[in-house]
C-alpha positions, 0 to 999 in steps of 0.5 A: 156114326162114331168111327173113332171108337170102332178102331181096333187097338192091338192086343196087349201081351197078357204075360201069363207064361212069366206070371206062372213061372214067377209063381212056381219058381219060389216054390221050386227053390223053397224061397216062398217070398216071391209067391204073392207077387207071382199070384198077383201077376197071374190075376192081372194076366188072366184079366187081359184077354177078357178086358180086350174082348169087351173092348176095354182097351185101356183096362187091358193095357193096364192089366198087362202092365201090372202083370209084367211089373208083378212078375218082375218083382216076384223074380227079383225077390226070388233071386235076391233071396237065393243070393242071400241064402248062397251068401249065408251058406258060403260065409257060415257054411262050415259053422252050420255043418259043425252044428249039424254034425253035433246035433246028429251025434246027439240024436244018435246017442239018444236012440 
């Protein structure tokens, strides 16, 4: 009679909501660099419940941990890219607008 294996461990969080948010956010903000870790997070998050139901508690906990790490990485990358874009726009925004206006005028003259 093995009672040590019969104890039910608490179910770890699967982090699916944040995994999805961290995958959609780069798409919405057009940064795209955070998509890969976001997808990785979804994959790990989707495995947590099935591993737990199969009494593979250690694997469920690892997948939960990896899903959390991946969505955090995705969010950090997205925020870093947005900060870079904001910095570049504030520093070089006027120069960009001059070049853009010049290109638009050239396009009009070709028509």
